[in-house]
N, C-alpha and C positions, 0 to 999 in steps of 0.2 A: 354397625361397624363396617367399614368399607372392605370389600373383598380384596384379597391379594391378587393383583392382575396376573401374576404368574400362574394362577390356577386356571385361567381361561384356556379352553381347548381351541385355540385358533388353528387355522388351516396350516400355517407354518409349523406350529408345534406338532400337529398330527402327522405331518410329513417327516418329522424328525430332522428338519434342516437346521444346521447350526446358525447362530447369529451371523449375518453377513458382516464383513469388515469394511466394506466400502459401498456407499449408496450409488446407484446409477438410475437417476430418475429424470423424467422429461424436464427440460428447461422451463417450459410454460407452467408445468405443475409446481415447480419450485416457487414461482411468483405468487402462488395462491396458498402457500403452506399455512395450515391452520386458520385460514380465512375463508369463510363461506361466501358464495356469491349466488344471486338469484339466477335461476336457469329455467328454461322451458322444459317440456317433457323429455325424458332421457332418450337419447338417439338410438338406443338399442332397439332392434325390431320387436323384442318381446314386450317392451314398454311403450311402443309407438301408439299414438292415439290417446294416451293418458293425459288428463288435465292436471294431475298432481304436480305440485311444484317440487323441484329437487334442488339441492345445493351441492357445490363442488368444493372439495378440499383434498389435501394430501394426508394419507393415513399410513401409519406404520403397519407393515404386513402382519406383525404379531398382535395387532389390535383387531384383526378381522377373523371371525369364526366362520367355519364352513357352513354351507346351506344344508340344513337337515332334510330338506325336501328335494335335494338334487337327485334326479332319476338316473343320471349317468353313473355307471359303476366302474368303467374302465377308461383310463387315459393313456394314450400311446406315449411312451417315453421318447421315442424318436420325434414325434410331432411336437412334444413339449420342448425338446432340445432345439428344434428348428425355430420354434416361436421365441425361445429365449434369445437366440442369436439375432432374430429380427428386432426384438425389443432393444437390444444393445445398440443396434445400428439406427433404428428409426424411432425409438421411443414408443410409448403406449399411446396410440392415436385415439383410442376409445376407453374412457375410464370404466372401472368395474362399478357395479351397482350394489349398494348396501343399504341396510336399515339399522337404526339404533336399537339395541336390546340391552337394557340396563346401562352399564358403564362401558359397554363394548359395542362392536359393530358386527353384523351378520351379513354374509354374502347373499345377494339375491341372484345375480347373474355375473358371468365373467370368470368362472373358476379356472378355465384354461389359462387365461391371461394372468391370473394371480399366481397359479402354480409356476408358470413360465417366468414370471418376474422374480419369484423366490429362487428359482433355478439359476436365473441370471445374476443373482447376488444383490438384488434391490432390497433396500431397507423400507422403502415407502412406495406407494402406488397412488395415482390419482383416482379418486372415487367420487361418485355421485351418491348422495344420501336422499332417500325418499321414505315416506311413511307407507307402511304396508302391513296388513295382518297376515297370519299364517296362510289363510286360504289364497290370498293374492300372491304370496311368495311361491306357493306350490304351483299355481297356474303359470306364473312367469317362468319358473324353472322348466316346466313341461314344454311351454311354447317355444322357449329359446332353443331347446334341443330338437324339437320337431321341425322348426323352420330351418335349422342348419343340418338336419338329418344326421345328428350325432348319435342318436340312440338306436340300438338294435331292437329287434322285435320283442325280446324278453324284457328289456328295460322299459320299453313303452308300456307293455302289458302290466308290469309291476307298478309303474308310476300311476297308471289309470286305476288299478285296484286300490292302491293306498289312498288315493284322493277320494274315491267313492266311500271307502270305509271311514276315513277320518272326518269327512264333511257331510256324511249321511245324505248324499244326493243320488240321483239316478244317472244312468248313462246318457239319457237325453239332456239332462241339465249340464253335464260336463261337456258334451258335444257342442251345445249352444255357446258355452263360455269359451271354448277353444276354437270355435268356428270350423269344426270338422264334422264329417258324417258320423252318425251314431253307430252305423255298421262297422266303421273303422275301429271304434272302441270295442264293440262286442266281439268281432272276429279275433282281435288281438288278445283279448282277455280269455277267450276260449283256450288259447294255447297253455294257459296256466293249469288246465285240467290234466295235462300230460304229467307222467311221473318225473321224479327229480333227475333221473339219469338223462332223460331226453331234454329237460330244461337246462341242465348243465351244458349239454352239447349245443343247445340253441344260444345260451348266454355267451359261450366261448366261440360262437360262429363256426362250429364244426359242421352244423347243418343250418339250412336256411329256414325262414318262416314258411316257405312253400313246402319243404320237407315235413316240418312239424304239423302243418295243416293236413297233409296227406295221411298222417298217422291217426288223426282223431277218429275216423270211422271205426277203427279196430275196437276201441272201447276197453280191451283187456290190457292192463299195464305191462304184463310180461311180454306180450306180443309187441307192444309199442317199443319197449326197451330193446328187444331183439332186432327189430327193424332198424332202430336207431344205430345199433352197433354195425349192422350190415351196410347202412348208408355211409357211415364213416370208414368202414373197412374197404368197401368196393367202390366208393365214389359214385353212388347211384345218383342219377339226375332226378329232379322232382317228378318228371313224367314216368320214369322207370319205377320210382317209389309208388306212385299212384297205381300203376298197373299191377305191381306185386302185391300191394295191399288189397286190391280188388280180387286178385286170384286167391289170396290167402283166405279171405272171407268166404269164397266159394268152396274152398277145400274142406272136406269133412274132418280131417285130422287137426286142423287149426294150428299147425306148427309155426306159422308166421314166416316160413322160409320158402314158400311155394314160388314157382316161376310161372308167369302167365303163359297159357297155351297159345301157340301160334295160330292153330286152326280149331277154335271151339266149335262144338256141334251147334247146329242152328235149329234145334227142335223148339216148339213153342215154349216149353218150360224153361229151356236154357235161355232163350231170348228174354223171357220175363225176368229170370234171375239176373241176367246181365244188365237189364234196364234198372232193376232195383239197386244193384250195386253202383250204377252210374249216378242215380239219385243220391245215394249215401255219400258218394265221393264229392259230388258237387255241393250238396247241402251241408256236409260235415256233421251228419247226425243219423240216427237209425231211421230207416224207411222200410215199411212193409208194403208189398205190392201183391195183390191177389186178383185172379181173373177166373171166371167160370167158363165152362165149355160153350156157353151161349155168348160169350164175349163181354159180359158184364163184369165189373170188378170194383176195386177200391184201392186208394193209395193212402196209407197212414204215415204221417210224419211225426216223429216223437220229439218232444222238447221237455227240458227239466224244470224251467222256471219262466217267469215273465220276460226277463232279458233275453233268454234263448228264443222265446217266441218272437220277440221284436226283431232279433237278428234274422231269423228265418223269413219273417214277413218282408224285411228290407231286401233280403237276397232275392226273393221271388218277385216282388213288386218293382224293385229298382235294380235289376241285374247289372246295368251299365255302371252305376255308382259303386256297387260292390266290387266289380271287377277292377275298377280304377284303383280302389284302395288296396286291393291285393297286390297289384303291380307296384304301388308306392311302397308297400311294406317290404 
């Protein structure tokens, strides 16, 4: 028995948008209504280089379901309003990309354009259809947002983790498919080890990825949460946060609210402790540093799993690449 199409959870339905009274669609798209034409690879950067054939047609906005693999969680209403006005004036120059799922269509890329079209009162949008499995859809969704830098650090980390869990692959596999450094994935995913209060601040961009990374060496969730509150309250810079975290680890009371000393003592033990904390801050993990009176010693770098080991190896062996990805994030 054919399913009632009204039961489909299309993007327009999820947005709670009433049925538009008047269509406003591109003139060129009207000429292709419900008629498919052969096309080369989709012009969207996320699909560039693909040899898959696509077809172009005009779809009702209520026929299109949202992308379940969309990593982006927030869409600026002001940006959508601006894009909606642009669509009214210039039409949609680039179709959205969809795939067929049962008797409906599922969005692959172009959610901003689709949301803006609905906001502009459009009934239909030009769309390209291509064949794609769940894994490819997830990859295209990540790449689209990475290339346009639409995702914040939390969204990137969450999308990476979900992909790895659902497709049972390694960070190296994902890095190869996305054409990015594996250390980029590893360092971003480490942020997910932070407590929920810190992740909430990161997701809402009250703190930056640099702030979040600076909290990782603390290890204690209560301390991390307190520091996060202080960052938000006092507007601490990333550098000031790193210095305060370093001083906190050196403090015996461990309150998490210590202020770095302006003139630390320079005894041998103090210098050694200072160096150990620098290692912890730079590597983002626990580091033990021991030295005998004869000058011999050892450095012990702790890691929790294989992926953590790979991240540390990349950081030490390829410091330039790691620093580049930190700035990019």
